[in-house]
N, CA, C and O atoms as CSV, one atom per row, in Angstrom:
chain,resi,resn,atom,element,x,y,z
A,1,MET,N,N,-8.953,-37.162,-53.935
A,1,MET,CA,C,-10.334,-37.047,-53.510
A,1,MET,C,C,-10.622,-35.574,-53.183
A,1,MET,O,O,-9.762,-34.866,-52.658
A,2,THR,N,N,-11.813,-35.135,-53.493
A,2,THR,CA,C,-12.202,-33.746,-53.256
A,2,THR,C,C,-12.307,-33.452,-51.765
A,2,THR,O,O,-12.860,-34.243,-51.001
A,3,ALA,N,N,-11.776,-32.322,-51.369
A,3,ALA,CA,C,-11.823,-31.890,-49.969
A,3,ALA,C,C,-12.913,-30.833,-49.795
A,3,ALA,O,O,-13.211,-30.068,-50.712
A,4,TYR,N,N,-13.497,-30.808,-48.601
A,4,TYR,CA,C,-14.539,-29.845,-48.249
A,4,TYR,C,C,-14.197,-29.223,-46.903
A,4,TYR,O,O,-13.615,-29.875,-46.036
A,5,LYS,N,N,-14.561,-27.960,-46.737
A,5,LYS,CA,C,-14.332,-27.251,-45.476
A,5,LYS,C,C,-15.678,-26.998,-44.813
A,5,LYS,O,O,-16.619,-26.527,-45.452
A,6,LEU,N,N,-15.762,-27.316,-43.521
A,6,LEU,CA,C,-16.993,-27.057,-42.777
A,6,LEU,C,C,-17.173,-25.561,-42.568
A,6,LEU,O,O,-16.233,-24.863,-42.187
A,7,LEU,N,N,-18.374,-25.074,-42.816
A,7,LEU,CA,C,-18.673,-23.654,-42.641
A,7,LEU,C,C,-19.162,-23.335,-41.235
A,7,LEU,O,O,-19.241,-22.169,-40.849
A,8,LYS,N,N,-19.489,-24.373,-40.471
A,8,LYS,CA,C,-19.835,-24.198,-39.066
A,8,LYS,C,C,-19.579,-25.509,-38.338
A,8,LYS,O,O,-19.405,-26.553,-38.967
A,9,ARG,N,N,-19.557,-25.452,-37.043
A,9,ARG,CA,C,-19.277,-26.617,-36.213
A,9,ARG,C,C,-20.289,-27.721,-36.482
A,9,ARG,O,O,-21.483,-27.457,-36.623
A,10,ARG,N,N,-19.807,-28.963,-36.552
A,10,ARG,CA,C,-20.683,-30.125,-36.707
A,10,ARG,C,C,-20.186,-31.197,-35.756
A,10,ARG,O,O,-19.070,-31.695,-35.904
A,11,PHE,N,N,-21.011,-31.556,-34.780
A,11,PHE,CA,C,-20.605,-32.459,-33.702
A,11,PHE,C,C,-19.352,-31.893,-33.051
A,11,PHE,O,O,-19.344,-30.720,-32.680
A,12,GLU,N,N,-18.293,-32.681,-32.897
A,12,GLU,CA,C,-17.079,-32.170,-32.250
A,12,GLU,C,C,-16.105,-31.543,-33.247
A,12,GLU,O,O,-14.995,-31.171,-32.868
A,13,HIS,N,N,-16.501,-31.420,-34.510
A,13,HIS,CA,C,-15.620,-30.895,-35.552
A,13,HIS,C,C,-15.836,-29.390,-35.723
A,13,HIS,O,O,-16.945,-28.938,-36.006
A,14,ALA,N,N,-14.779,-28.641,-35.549
A,14,ALA,CA,C,-14.842,-27.173,-35.565
A,14,ALA,C,C,-15.074,-26.620,-36.965
A,14,ALA,O,O,-14.775,-27.266,-37.969
A,15,LYS,N,N,-15.607,-25.422,-37.002
A,15,LYS,CA,C,-15.709,-24.679,-38.255
A,15,LYS,C,C,-14.321,-24.628,-38.888
A,15,LYS,O,O,-13.328,-24.395,-38.198
A,16,GLY,N,N,-14.253,-24.845,-40.199
A,16,GLY,CA,C,-12.974,-24.828,-40.908
A,16,GLY,C,C,-12.324,-26.191,-41.047
A,16,GLY,O,O,-11.336,-26.327,-41.770
A,17,THR,N,N,-12.854,-27.210,-40.372
A,17,THR,CA,C,-12.308,-28.559,-40.483
A,17,THR,C,C,-12.397,-29.038,-41.927
A,17,THR,O,O,-13.419,-28.846,-42.587
A,18,ILE,N,N,-11.334,-29.655,-42.411
A,18,ILE,CA,C,-11.316,-30.223,-43.757
A,18,ILE,C,C,-11.771,-31.677,-43.668
A,18,ILE,O,O,-11.306,-32.436,-42.817
A,19,CYS,N,N,-12.687,-32.053,-44.561
A,19,CYS,CA,C,-13.203,-33.420,-44.557
A,19,CYS,C,C,-13.420,-33.889,-45.995
A,19,CYS,O,O,-13.315,-33.112,-46.943
A,20,TYR,N,N,-13.724,-35.173,-46.131
A,20,TYR,CA,C,-13.828,-35.836,-47.428
A,20,TYR,C,C,-15.029,-36.768,-47.403
A,20,TYR,O,O,-15.407,-37.262,-46.341
A,21,ARG,N,N,-15.630,-37.012,-48.557
A,21,ARG,CA,C,-16.755,-37.944,-48.597
A,21,ARG,C,C,-16.261,-39.330,-48.201
A,21,ARG,O,O,-15.206,-39.778,-48.650
A,22,THR,N,N,-17.021,-39.990,-47.370
A,22,THR,CA,C,-16.612,-41.300,-46.891
A,22,THR,C,C,-16.760,-42.362,-47.974
A,22,THR,O,O,-17.607,-42.253,-48.861
A,23,THR,N,N,-15.938,-43.368,-47.887
A,23,THR,CA,C,-16.040,-44.517,-48.784
A,23,THR,C,C,-16.714,-45.688,-48.071
A,23,THR,O,O,-16.901,-46.759,-48.650
A,24,LYS,N,N,-17.070,-45.473,-46.827
A,24,LYS,CA,C,-17.702,-46.515,-46.010
A,24,LYS,C,C,-19.220,-46.397,-46.065
A,24,LYS,O,O,-19.758,-45.326,-46.344
A,25,TYR,N,N,-19.900,-47.498,-45.799
A,25,TYR,CA,C,-21.356,-47.500,-45.704
A,25,TYR,C,C,-21.768,-46.730,-44.452
A,25,TYR,O,O,-21.199,-46.941,-43.382
A,26,ASP,N,N,-22.741,-45.851,-44.576
A,26,ASP,CA,C,-23.122,-45.001,-43.435
A,26,ASP,C,C,-24.412,-45.452,-42.749
A,26,ASP,O,O,-24.957,-44.731,-41.913
A,27,TYR,N,N,-24.892,-46.629,-43.097
A,27,TYR,CA,C,-26.086,-47.205,-42.465
A,27,TYR,C,C,-27.318,-46.310,-42.611
A,27,TYR,O,O,-28.224,-46.341,-41.777
A,28,GLY,N,N,-27.337,-45.518,-43.677
A,28,GLY,CA,C,-28.492,-44.678,-43.951
A,28,GLY,C,C,-28.548,-43.380,-43.173
A,28,GLY,O,O,-29.578,-42.706,-43.187
A,29,LEU,N,N,-27.473,-43.009,-42.494
A,29,LEU,CA,C,-27.496,-41.808,-41.662
A,29,LEU,C,C,-27.727,-40.532,-42.475
A,29,LEU,O,O,-28.515,-39.677,-42.069
A,30,ALA,N,N,-27.052,-40.397,-43.614
A,30,ALA,CA,C,-27.242,-39.197,-44.445
A,30,ALA,C,C,-28.675,-39.154,-44.982
A,30,ALA,O,O,-29.282,-38.085,-45.050
A,31,SER,N,N,-29.204,-40.295,-45.355
A,31,SER,CA,C,-30.594,-40.360,-45.826
A,31,SER,C,C,-31.570,-39.987,-44.719
A,31,SER,O,O,-32.549,-39.282,-44.960
A,32,ASP,N,N,-31.304,-40.457,-43.516
A,32,ASP,CA,C,-32.158,-40.103,-42.371
A,32,ASP,C,C,-32.145,-38.595,-42.128
A,32,ASP,O,O,-33.190,-37.992,-41.881
A,33,ASP,N,N,-30.961,-37.989,-42.198
A,33,ASP,CA,C,-30.865,-36.541,-41.985
A,33,ASP,C,C,-31.598,-35.771,-43.079
A,33,ASP,O,O,-32.242,-34.760,-42.799
A,34,PHE,N,N,-31.505,-36.242,-44.325
A,34,PHE,CA,C,-32.242,-35.610,-45.416
A,34,PHE,C,C,-33.743,-35.710,-45.165
A,34,PHE,O,O,-34.474,-34.737,-45.349
A,35,TYR,N,N,-34.196,-36.879,-44.746
A,35,TYR,CA,C,-35.616,-37.094,-44.470
A,35,TYR,C,C,-36.108,-36.154,-43.369
A,35,TYR,O,O,-37.200,-35.594,-43.461
A,36,GLU,N,N,-35.295,-35.990,-42.335
A,36,GLU,CA,C,-35.687,-35.157,-41.193
A,36,GLU,C,C,-35.642,-33.655,-41.487
A,36,GLU,O,O,-36.444,-32.893,-40.946
A,37,THR,N,N,-34.701,-33.227,-42.349
A,37,THR,CA,C,-34.499,-31.789,-42.560
A,37,THR,C,C,-34.945,-31.282,-43.928
A,37,THR,O,O,-35.212,-30.092,-44.098
A,38,GLY,N,N,-35.026,-32.184,-44.901
A,38,GLY,CA,C,-35.331,-31.770,-46.265
A,38,GLY,C,C,-34.128,-31.196,-46.990
A,38,GLY,O,O,-34.256,-30.695,-48.107
A,39,ILE,N,N,-32.944,-31.267,-46.357
A,39,ILE,CA,C,-31.703,-30.761,-46.939
A,39,ILE,C,C,-30.765,-31.948,-47.157
A,39,ILE,O,O,-30.591,-32.782,-46.269
A,40,GLU,N,N,-30.164,-32.015,-48.345
A,40,GLU,CA,C,-29.250,-33.110,-48.647
A,40,GLU,C,C,-28.080,-33.115,-47.665
A,40,GLU,O,O,-27.514,-32.066,-47.355
A,41,HIS,N,N,-27.726,-34.297,-47.182
A,41,HIS,CA,C,-26.580,-34.494,-46.300
A,41,HIS,C,C,-25.647,-35.518,-46.928
A,41,HIS,O,O,-26.092,-36.419,-47.640
A,42,TRP,N,N,-24.366,-35.380,-46.666
A,42,TRP,CA,C,-23.367,-36.355,-47.087
A,42,TRP,C,C,-22.669,-36.886,-45.846
A,42,TRP,O,O,-22.544,-36.188,-44.840
A,43,SER,N,N,-22.221,-38.117,-45.931
A,43,SER,CA,C,-21.402,-38.696,-44.872
A,43,SER,C,C,-19.953,-38.377,-45.178
A,43,SER,O,O,-19.461,-38.641,-46.275
A,44,MET,N,N,-19.279,-37.805,-44.193
A,44,MET,CA,C,-17.933,-37.291,-44.384
A,44,MET,C,C,-16.931,-37.991,-43.465
A,44,MET,O,O,-17.288,-38.531,-42.418
A,45,SER,N,N,-15.677,-37.965,-43.887
A,45,SER,CA,C,-14.566,-38.556,-43.156
A,45,SER,C,C,-13.488,-37.495,-42.966
A,45,SER,O,O,-13.415,-36.537,-43.736
A,46,LEU,N,N,-12.664,-37.659,-41.958
A,46,LEU,CA,C,-11.534,-36.759,-41.763
A,46,LEU,C,C,-10.302,-37.214,-42.533
A,46,LEU,O,O,-9.338,-36.459,-42.662
A,47,LYS,N,N,-10.324,-38.429,-43.040
A,47,LYS,CA,C,-9.184,-38.972,-43.780
A,47,LYS,C,C,-9.375,-38.740,-45.278
A,47,LYS,O,O,-10.475,-38.903,-45.804
A,48,SER,N,N,-8.305,-38.362,-45.950
A,48,SER,CA,C,-8.383,-38.023,-47.366
A,48,SER,C,C,-8.765,-39.206,-48.253
A,48,SER,O,O,-9.220,-39.007,-49.380
A,49,ASP,N,N,-8.586,-40.427,-47.764
A,49,ASP,CA,C,-9.003,-41.585,-48.553
A,49,ASP,C,C,-10.436,-42.003,-48.231
A,49,ASP,O,O,-10.931,-42.987,-48.780
A,50,GLY,N,N,-11.105,-41.264,-47.348
A,50,GLY,CA,C,-12.500,-41.546,-47.003
A,50,GLY,C,C,-12.692,-42.742,-46.101
A,50,GLY,O,O,-13.824,-43.143,-45.829
A,51,ASP,N,N,-11.595,-43.319,-45.633
A,51,ASP,CA,C,-11.647,-44.545,-44.841
A,51,ASP,C,C,-11.529,-44.216,-43.357
A,51,ASP,O,O,-10.453,-44.329,-42.769
A,52,ASP,N,N,-12.636,-43.810,-42.762
A,52,ASP,CA,C,-12.628,-43.451,-41.353
A,52,ASP,C,C,-14.061,-43.492,-40.851
A,52,ASP,O,O,-14.995,-43.651,-41.636
A,53,LEU,N,N,-14.231,-43.352,-39.567
A,53,LEU,CA,C,-15.568,-43.177,-39.024
A,53,LEU,C,C,-16.171,-41.948,-39.670
A,53,LEU,O,O,-15.464,-40.978,-39.944
A,54,CYS,N,N,-17.462,-41.977,-39.914
A,54,CYS,CA,C,-18.047,-40.852,-40.633
A,54,CYS,C,C,-19.042,-40.080,-39.767
A,54,CYS,O,O,-19.519,-40.556,-38.737
A,55,PHE,N,N,-19.327,-38.879,-40.232
A,55,PHE,CA,C,-20.342,-38.029,-39.620
A,55,PHE,C,C,-21.068,-37.345,-40.763
A,55,PHE,O,O,-20.485,-37.137,-41.828
A,56,THR,N,N,-22.315,-36.994,-40.564
A,56,THR,CA,C,-23.084,-36.382,-41.639
A,56,THR,C,C,-22.997,-34.861,-41.567
A,56,THR,O,O,-22.884,-34.273,-40.492
A,57,VAL,N,N,-23.053,-34.247,-42.740
A,57,VAL,CA,C,-23.005,-32.791,-42.849
A,57,VAL,C,C,-23.971,-32.366,-43.945
A,57,VAL,O,O,-24.026,-32.986,-45.007
A,58,SER,N,N,-24.721,-31.324,-43.690
A,58,SER,CA,C,-25.579,-30.745,-44.710
A,58,SER,C,C,-24.704,-30.162,-45.814
A,58,SER,O,O,-23.674,-29.548,-45.537
A,59,VAL,N,N,-25.113,-30.354,-47.063
A,59,VAL,CA,C,-24.321,-29.810,-48.164
A,59,VAL,C,C,-24.289,-28.287,-48.124
A,59,VAL,O,O,-23.421,-27.676,-48.748
A,60,THR,N,N,-25.211,-27.666,-47.409
A,60,THR,CA,C,-25.218,-26.211,-47.285
A,60,THR,C,C,-24.232,-25.726,-46.221
A,60,THR,O,O,-23.983,-24.526,-46.103
A,61,ASP,N,N,-23.677,-26.650,-45.454
A,61,ASP,CA,C,-22.766,-26.294,-44.355
A,61,ASP,C,C,-21.310,-26.618,-44.658
A,61,ASP,O,O,-20.486,-26.698,-43.747
A,62,MET,N,N,-20.988,-26.805,-45.945
A,62,MET,CA,C,-19.599,-27.044,-46.320
A,62,MET,C,C,-19.378,-26.505,-47.730
A,62,MET,O,O,-20.316,-26.313,-48.504
A,63,VAL,N,N,-18.127,-26.274,-48.027
A,63,VAL,CA,C,-17.740,-25.741,-49.336
A,63,VAL,C,C,-16.547,-26.536,-49.845
A,63,VAL,O,O,-15.666,-26.921,-49.076
A,64,GLU,N,N,-16.530,-26.777,-51.156
A,64,GLU,CA,C,-15.415,-27.485,-51.758
A,64,GLU,C,C,-14.165,-26.630,-51.666
A,64,GLU,O,O,-14.201,-25.418,-51.876
A,65,VAL,N,N,-13.054,-27.289,-51.346
A,65,VAL,CA,C,-11.770,-26.607,-51.227
A,65,VAL,C,C,-11.013,-26.790,-52.546
A,65,VAL,O,O,-10.861,-27.908,-53.038
A,66,GLU,N,N,-10.553,-25.694,-53.096
A,66,GLU,CA,C,-9.767,-25.763,-54.323
A,66,GLU,C,C,-8.423,-26.405,-54.022
A,66,GLU,O,O,-7.811,-26.130,-52.989
A,67,GLY,N,N,-7.979,-27.242,-54.907
A,67,GLY,CA,C,-6.720,-27.865,-54.594
A,67,GLY,C,C,-6.048,-28.379,-55.770
A,67,GLY,O,O,-4.958,-28.941,-55.661
């Protein structure tokens, strides 16, 4: 699964944290954030298989990690 690095702090997750797109349903949280900000958001997980509690991140606030 593709890994992403946070470019700035998001909730309790520090800048530089590695995260992955979640495989779980996010109850529309990423869509709500897009609606509120006009910037695409993805729901992310700290587990490489995407199976964890998720948090949303703006696509402008993370970068794909080469691997």
